N, C-alpha and C positions, 0 to 999 in steps of 0.2 A: 832132212831139213831141205834146204832149198840147195835146191842144183841150177848151176849156171852153164850155160850150154852156149859156146860162142856163135852156135850157127842159130838159135833162137834168136840171142842178142841182133847180131847181124840181120836176120829177119825182120825183126822189130825196127832195126834202127833204119831200113830202106823202108820199111811200109811209111814209117813214118816221116819219112823225107818225101815219099810221093805224096801222100796224104797234104803235107804243107805246100808242095809247088800245087798240087790240084786247088787247094784251098785260098793259095795266094790267085792265080788264075781266075777263079772261078766266082771268089766271094770278095777277098781283100782288096786287091786293086780294082773293080769296080765300083767297091763300095770308098774307099780312097779317091776316085776319080768322080764319084757322085758327091763327097764330101767337098773335091776341091772344086768341084761346079758352084756348091753351093754357098759356101765359102765367098768365092768371087762374085756371083750373084748378090749377096748379102753387102760385099763391098762396093759395088754398083750402085745398090739402091742406098745405102749408106751416102755415097756421094752424089745421086741424083738429092736427096733427102734436104742436104746440106743446101744444093742448090738450087732447090726449091724453096728452103728456109731464107738466103740470103735473096732470091727473087721477091719471094712476099715481104722481105724486111723493105727491098726497094719498092715495092707497089705500098707497103704503109706510109712509107716515108714520102713518096709522090704522092700521095692521096692528104696523106697532111699537109703538104705544101699547098698543092692544090684548095684545101679547106681552107687555110689562113690567107690563102689568095682571094677567094670568094669572100671572106668576110671584111678583109680590106676593101675589096669592090662593093660590098653593101653599103659598109660606112661610108666611102665615099659618095655613094648615088643618096644614100640618108642625106650624108651634111647635103651635098647639092640640093636635094628636095628642099631640106629643109630653110639652105639659105634662100631659095627662089621661092618658097613660100613669104619669107619674110619678107622680101622686097615688093611682092606683091601688096601684101595686106599694107606694107608700109605707103606702098604708091594709091594704094585705095584710101588709106587714112589722109595721107596728104590732099588728096582731092576731095576727099567730104571735108575735112576742113577749110579748102578753100571756097567748097561749096558754100558753108556754114558762114563763114567771114562775108561773103559777098551777097547771101540772105541778109545778113547781121546790118551790112551795109545798106542794103535795099529801105531794110525794114527802120532804118535811124534815119533814112534820107526821108522818107512817107512819115513817120512822126514829126521830123521836121516840119514838114509840109504842113500836116494836122495840125502843130503848134503855132505855125505863123499864119495860118487860115484862121484859127481859133482867136487868137492875138487879135488878129485886124476883126474878125466879129463882134470880139469883145469891147475894143477900142472905139467901134462904129456905131456900137451900143450906148458906150459911155456916156454920152450926152443926153440920151431918154432916160437912162439910171438915174442922173442928177435930176432929170425934172421930175422924176416919178417920185424920188428921195422928197425933193424940196415938197411936193405936193402934199405927200403925208405927213409931215412935218406940218407942213402947213393948217393941214386939219388939225391935225395932234393938239397943234398950240390953240 
């Protein structure tokens, strides 16, 4: 059946141990070192990514602040421009109102002068009108 030989078992054990030592130095240690380097590299990249994420978030918040400030400044400028335009329009309107009132006063003055001249003319011609009317009435009777 199966023979157990101590020499073969001892030799197999020694060969197995040498094989383990050989594999350990040639394959396992370099592979473990590589895996450790990779793990360290991934940890650094993760830390860098988190830092980049924090930086991006800070930049986003800063951009939002700048945009909000720009909107406020634009609203202030727009309100200022509207107020200035309203003031200019109001000034022009008042100027035109004053000019129209002045023209109206001048027209009224001229009309009053014409009325007075017309009245004087009519009053000056009233005796002639009376005489012509008397003459016509006399001819008609």
